[in-house]
C-alpha positions as CSV (number, residue, x, y, z in Angstrom):
1,M,56.9,139.1,89.8
2,R,54.2,139.4,92.5
3,G,50.9,138.0,91.3
4,E,52.1,137.4,87.7
5,V,51.5,133.6,87.7
6,A,49.0,131.3,89.4
7,I,48.5,127.6,90.0
8,V,45.3,126.5,88.3
9,G,45.2,122.8,88.8
10,Y,46.8,120.1,91.0
11,G,46.8,116.3,91.3
12,R,47.8,113.9,94.1
13,T,47.6,110.1,93.5
14,P,46.6,107.7,96.3
15,Y,49.7,106.7,98.2
16,S,50.9,103.2,98.8
17,R,52.8,101.4,101.5
18,V,53.0,98.4,99.1
19,K,50.9,96.1,101.4
20,P,49.8,92.7,100.1
21,G,47.1,93.1,97.5
22,E,48.0,96.7,96.6
23,P,49.0,97.3,93.0
24,V,52.7,98.0,92.5
25,L,53.1,100.9,90.1
26,T,56.3,102.3,88.5
27,V,57.4,105.9,88.9
28,D,56.4,106.6,85.3
29,E,52.9,105.4,86.0
30,Y,52.6,107.6,89.1
31,I,53.8,110.6,87.2
32,A,51.3,110.0,84.4
33,W,48.5,109.5,87.0
34,A,49.4,112.7,88.9
35,A,49.7,114.7,85.7
36,D,46.3,113.4,84.5
37,L,44.6,114.5,87.7
38,A,46.2,118.0,87.6
39,L,45.2,118.5,83.9
40,E,41.7,117.3,84.6
41,R,41.2,119.7,87.4
42,A,42.5,122.6,85.3
43,G,40.3,121.6,82.4
44,M,43.3,121.1,80.2
45,S,45.0,118.3,78.2
46,K,48.6,117.3,77.6
47,N,48.3,118.9,74.2
48,D,48.1,122.3,75.8
49,F,51.7,121.9,76.8
50,D,53.2,121.2,73.4
51,G,55.5,124.2,72.8
52,Q,55.1,125.2,76.5
53,G,56.9,124.0,79.6
54,L,57.4,120.8,81.6
55,A,59.1,120.6,84.9
56,V,60.2,117.3,86.5
57,S,61.4,116.6,90.0
58,H,64.3,114.3,90.7
59,S,63.4,110.7,91.6
60,E,65.5,108.0,93.3
61,A,63.7,105.4,91.1
62,G,64.2,107.4,87.9
63,H,68.0,107.1,87.4
64,T,68.9,108.6,84.0
65,V,71.0,111.5,82.8
66,N,68.0,112.9,80.8
67,W,65.2,112.2,83.2
68,S,63.1,115.3,82.3
69,A,63.3,114.5,78.6
70,S,62.3,110.9,79.3
71,V,59.3,112.0,81.3
72,A,58.2,114.2,78.3
73,E,58.5,111.2,76.1
74,T,56.4,109.1,78.6
75,L,53.7,111.7,78.8
76,G,53.6,112.3,75.1
77,I,54.4,116.0,75.4
78,S,56.7,118.1,73.2
79,P,57.6,121.1,75.4
80,K,59.7,124.1,74.3
81,V,61.2,124.2,77.8
82,L,62.3,121.4,80.1
83,L,63.0,122.2,83.8
84,R,64.4,119.7,86.3
85,A,65.0,120.1,90.0
86,D,67.1,118.0,92.3
87,Q,66.8,120.0,95.5
88,G,65.2,117.3,97.6
89,G,62.1,118.4,99.4
90,A,62.6,121.9,98.0
91,S,62.2,120.7,94.4
92,A,58.5,121.5,94.0
93,S,59.0,125.0,95.3
94,S,62.1,125.5,93.2
95,M,60.3,124.5,90.0
96,L,57.5,126.9,90.8
97,I,60.0,129.8,91.0
98,R,61.8,128.7,87.7
99,A,58.5,128.3,85.9
100,A,57.4,131.7,87.1
101,A,60.6,133.2,85.7
102,M,60.0,131.5,82.3
103,I,56.5,132.8,82.2
104,H,57.6,136.3,83.3
105,A,60.2,136.3,80.5
106,G,57.6,135.5,78.0
107,I,59.3,132.3,76.9
108,V,56.2,130.1,77.8
109,D,52.7,130.8,79.1
110,R,52.2,127.6,81.2
111,V,54.2,124.8,82.8
112,L,53.1,121.4,84.0
113,V,55.1,120.4,87.1
114,V,55.3,116.7,88.0
115,G,57.0,114.6,90.6
116,A,56.7,111.0,91.7
117,D,58.8,108.3,93.4
118,T,58.6,104.7,94.5
119,P,61.1,104.5,97.3
120,L,59.5,101.3,98.7
121,T,60.0,99.5,95.4
122,L,63.4,100.8,94.2
123,P,65.1,98.7,91.5
124,S,68.4,97.4,92.5
125,V,71.5,96.5,90.4
126,A,72.7,94.2,93.2
127,P,71.5,93.4,96.7
128,G,72.7,96.0,99.2
129,L,74.0,98.4,96.6
130,P,73.0,101.9,97.5
131,L,71.3,103.7,94.6
132,S,71.9,107.2,95.9
133,P,75.4,108.5,95.2
134,E,75.0,110.7,98.3
135,R,75.1,107.5,100.4
136,S,78.4,106.2,98.8
137,R,80.6,109.3,98.5
138,G,81.5,112.7,99.7
139,T,81.1,114.2,103.2
140,Y,78.2,111.8,104.1
141,W,80.3,108.6,103.8
142,D,83.6,110.2,104.8
143,F,82.3,111.7,108.1
144,Q,79.0,110.1,109.0
145,G,78.4,106.7,107.5
146,P,81.5,105.1,109.1
147,F,80.3,106.1,112.5
148,G,76.8,104.7,112.2
149,V,74.8,107.8,111.0
150,M,72.7,105.8,108.6
151,G,70.0,108.1,107.4
152,A,67.8,111.1,108.1
153,T,66.5,110.0,111.5
154,A,70.0,109.6,112.9
155,Q,71.1,112.9,111.4
156,F,68.1,114.9,112.7
157,G,68.4,113.2,116.0
158,L,71.8,114.9,116.5
159,I,70.4,118.2,115.4
160,Q,67.5,118.0,117.8
161,T,69.9,117.1,120.6
162,R,71.9,120.2,119.9
163,Y,68.7,122.3,119.7
164,R,67.6,121.1,123.1
165,H,71.0,121.9,124.5
166,E,70.6,125.5,123.4
167,H,66.8,126.0,123.7
168,E,63.8,124.9,125.7
169,L,61.7,122.3,123.9
170,T,59.5,119.7,125.6
171,D,58.2,116.3,124.5
172,E,54.6,117.5,125.0
173,Q,55.1,120.4,122.6
174,L,56.5,118.1,119.9
175,A,53.6,115.7,120.6
176,K,51.1,118.5,119.9
177,I,52.4,118.8,116.4
178,A,52.3,115.1,115.7
179,V,48.8,114.7,117.3
180,T,47.4,117.7,115.3
181,S,48.9,116.4,112.0
182,R,47.2,113.0,112.6
183,Y,43.9,114.7,113.4
184,H,44.1,116.5,110.1
185,A,45.0,113.3,108.3
186,S,41.9,111.7,109.8
187,L,39.9,114.3,107.7
188,H,41.9,113.7,104.5
189,P,40.9,110.6,102.5
190,G,44.4,110.6,100.8
191,A,46.4,110.4,104.0
192,I,48.3,107.1,104.7
193,Y,47.6,107.1,108.5
194,R,44.2,108.3,109.5
195,K,43.7,106.8,113.0
196,P,43.9,109.6,115.6
197,I,46.7,109.5,118.2
198,T,47.1,111.0,121.6
199,V,49.9,112.7,123.4
200,D,50.4,109.5,125.4
201,D,50.6,107.5,122.2
202,Y,53.4,109.8,121.0
203,L,55.3,109.7,124.4
204,D,55.0,105.9,124.5
205,S,56.2,105.3,121.0
206,R,59.6,103.6,120.9
207,V,62.8,105.6,120.5
208,L,64.5,104.9,117.1
209,S,67.5,107.3,117.2
210,A,67.5,109.3,120.5
211,P,65.8,111.6,121.0
212,L,63.6,110.8,118.0
213,R,60.7,108.5,118.5
214,L,58.7,106.4,116.0
215,L,55.9,109.0,115.9
216,D,58.5,111.7,115.2
217,C,59.3,110.1,111.9
218,V,57.7,110.5,108.5
219,P,56.3,107.3,106.9
220,I,57.8,106.7,103.4
221,V,55.2,105.9,100.6
222,N,55.0,105.5,96.9
223,G,53.1,108.1,95.0
224,G,53.0,111.1,92.7
225,L,51.9,114.8,92.6
226,A,51.6,117.5,90.0
227,Y,50.4,121.0,89.5
228,V,49.8,123.5,86.6
229,V,51.1,127.0,86.7
230,T,50.2,129.7,84.1
231,S,50.3,133.4,83.6
232,A,47.8,135.4,85.6
233,K,46.1,136.4,82.4
234,S,45.6,132.8,81.3
235,A,44.7,131.7,84.8
236,R,41.6,134.0,84.8
237,S,40.3,132.3,81.6
238,I,41.0,128.8,83.0
239,T,39.4,129.0,86.5
240,D,37.6,131.5,88.8
241,R,39.8,130.3,91.7
242,P,43.4,130.6,90.8
243,A,46.1,130.5,93.6
244,Y,48.5,133.4,92.8
245,L,52.2,133.3,93.6
246,L,52.6,136.5,95.7
247,G,56.2,136.0,97.0
248,F,59.1,133.6,97.3
249,G,62.5,133.4,98.8
250,E,65.3,130.9,98.4
251,A,68.5,130.0,100.2
252,N,70.9,127.2,99.2
253,N,73.9,125.8,101.2
254,Y,73.3,128.3,104.0
255,Y,75.6,128.6,107.0
256,H,74.4,130.4,110.1
257,G,77.5,132.0,111.5
258,S,80.9,130.4,111.0
259,R,81.4,128.0,108.0
260,T,83.6,125.8,110.2
261,R,81.2,125.7,113.2
262,P,77.8,126.9,112.0
263,D,74.8,127.1,114.3
264,I,72.9,124.0,113.3
265,T,69.7,125.1,115.0
266,C,69.2,127.7,112.3
267,T,68.1,127.0,108.7
268,G,68.2,129.0,105.5
269,F,64.7,130.1,106.1
270,V,66.1,133.0,108.0
271,R,67.1,134.4,104.6
272,A,64.4,132.9,102.4
273,A,61.3,133.9,104.5
274,P,62.0,137.7,104.7
275,D,62.5,137.8,100.9
276,A,59.2,136.0,100.4
277,F,57.2,138.3,102.8
278,S,58.8,141.4,101.3
279,M,57.9,140.4,97.7
280,A,54.4,139.5,98.8
281,G,53.8,142.7,100.7
282,V,52.2,140.8,103.6
283,T,53.0,140.3,107.3
284,H,53.0,137.2,109.5
285,K,49.7,138.2,110.9
286,D,48.2,138.0,107.4
287,V,49.0,134.3,107.1
288,D,45.9,132.1,107.4
289,L,47.7,128.7,106.9
290,F,51.3,127.6,107.6
291,E,52.4,124.5,105.7
292,P,55.9,123.6,106.9
293,Y,58.1,120.8,105.6
294,D,57.2,118.5,108.4
295,D,59.3,115.4,108.2
296,Y,59.9,115.7,112.0
297,P,58.0,117.8,114.5
298,F,61.1,119.6,115.8
299,V,61.9,120.7,112.2
300,V,58.5,122.4,112.2
301,V,59.6,124.3,115.4
302,M,62.8,125.5,113.8
303,Q,60.9,126.6,110.7
304,L,58.4,128.6,112.7
305,E,61.3,130.4,114.3
306,D,63.4,130.9,111.2
307,C,60.4,132.2,109.2
308,G,59.9,134.9,111.9
309,F,56.6,133.7,113.5
310,C,58.5,133.8,116.8
311,K,62.0,134.3,118.1
312,K,64.7,131.5,118.1
313,G,64.1,129.3,121.1
314,E,60.5,130.2,121.5
315,G,59.0,127.8,118.9
316,G,58.0,125.2,121.5
317,R,56.1,127.8,123.5
318,F,54.5,129.2,120.3
319,V,53.2,125.7,119.5
320,E,52.0,125.2,123.0
321,E,50.0,128.5,123.2
322,R,48.2,128.1,119.9
323,N,45.4,126.0,118.4
324,L,47.0,124.3,115.4
325,R,43.9,122.8,114.0
326,F,42.2,123.9,110.8
327,D,39.6,125.8,112.8
328,G,42.1,127.2,115.3
329,D,44.1,130.5,115.5
330,F,47.2,129.1,113.7
331,P,46.3,126.3,111.2
332,L,49.2,124.0,110.4
333,S,49.7,121.0,108.1
334,T,45.9,120.8,107.4
335,D,46.3,117.8,105.1
336,G,48.0,115.7,107.7
337,G,51.4,116.8,106.4
338,Q,54.1,114.3,105.7
339,L,54.1,113.1,109.3
340,S,50.7,111.3,108.8
341,G,50.0,111.8,105.1
342,G,53.2,110.1,104.0
343,Q,56.3,111.1,102.1
344,P,56.5,109.9,98.5
345,G,60.2,109.9,98.3
346,G,62.7,112.4,99.6
347,A,62.3,114.8,96.7
348,I,58.5,114.7,96.3
349,G,57.2,115.4,99.8
350,G,57.7,119.1,99.2
351,F,54.8,119.1,96.7
352,M,52.3,118.3,99.5
353,G,52.3,121.5,101.5
354,M,52.0,123.7,98.4
355,I,49.2,121.6,96.9
356,E,47.3,121.7,100.3
357,A,47.8,125.5,100.3
358,V,46.2,125.7,96.8
359,T,43.4,123.3,97.9
360,Q,42.6,125.5,100.8
361,L,42.7,128.7,98.7
362,R,40.3,127.2,96.2
363,G,37.9,126.1,99.0
364,E,38.3,122.4,98.1
365,A,39.5,121.0,101.4
366,G,36.2,119.5,102.6
367,E,36.0,118.7,106.3
368,R,39.3,120.4,107.0
369,Q,38.5,123.7,105.1
370,I,39.8,126.8,106.8
371,K,37.2,129.6,106.9
372,D,38.0,132.8,104.9
373,V,41.6,131.7,103.9
374,S,43.3,134.1,101.6
375,I,47.1,134.0,102.4
376,T,49.2,130.8,102.8
377,T,52.8,130.1,103.5
378,S,54.4,126.8,102.4
379,L,58.0,125.6,102.7
380,G,60.3,123.5,100.7
381,F,63.2,122.0,102.6
382,G,65.7,119.7,100.9
383,G,68.9,117.8,101.6
384,I,70.8,117.1,104.8
385,P,74.4,118.3,104.5
386,Y,77.2,117.5,106.9
387,G,76.9,119.6,110.0
388,R,73.8,121.6,109.0
389,P,70.0,120.9,108.9
390,G,69.2,121.7,105.2
391,R,70.8,122.4,101.9
392,S,67.9,124.2,100.2
393,C,65.2,126.3,101.9
394,I,62.4,127.9,100.0
395,T,59.5,130.0,101.2
396,I,56.4,130.3,99.0
397,I,53.5,132.7,99.7
398,L,50.3,132.1,97.8
399,G,47.1,134.1,97.8
400,S,43.5,134.0,96.5
401,E,43.9,137.5,95.0
402,R,46.8,139.3,93.2
């Protein structure tokens, strides 16, 4: 399937922290807005997707058993194929793979992929009632909730503690990731936090769940994103700057080692990344941009290692020895990532890295544009299972040429 499909348009709404005076939009409004932006950039209309494909990411705010069909109704589209993903931060990448398979099979020629969430303005049936079933049943509540592990920061704090027990990782190395992300956010008008920070700012930020600090943590926002994927043949008639899907790899519910006592410092990217690089026919040295799923800096370190850019335990030194800025030798999170750009809900943040990769490949990144970029790697990372760092791990490799 290498080079058989391409992304030809994308959209990202302004994000909101729901401050006084800001408009409060529904998840449906954000989806429609993001879809409109993607279609406009592709020079297409919603009518181009009647009898084609629509893919919809899970949303915490959109609780319904037929969410994808409801979105089609909201957008006024009558698709032949509906796709839905509920793999958390891997959903955007997952839908690209499924859309590519549908196009490869000749079932449809194009798919509009949308996702939005409004986690800061979730509707509530009753005060204090958790909307997410994951927070009220199963292994989370049986083994973590009763002991005070109330959310991602507490869970990842435990994983980072274990990582540092096994491997060397300094606060200054983690700070470099946070500082670089904020620098890139300062160059991105859509980022939620644009004021640059220093290493000292990072080190002085208060600890929320040891060892994680405030500036380790992703800011939650309301917002929406979308992209359009088509066959390579159609892509060439739509734009002279398509971003081709060269390779992908996916791993779900991965255990590294024993199922009863897995190594929680390893993620499913150790399986997904080699598959992606093999399909794309490229090496790590060919990659011009790395877009991790960066909800925490140390997660970026693990992804660098598990994707094969360095050995396990050497991620901190890898970061320390490289220039991570857009004009450096290893550009990373050039849109500000989720760390400074904001995370529009747990399932929608995964759109960001992929859309930034497309933006760079099309030469539309403005002040943060990488020179001569042709190969990008972006990651989808979703879900926090009990005793492991990620349920779904997807590696996507995009290129400016087939």
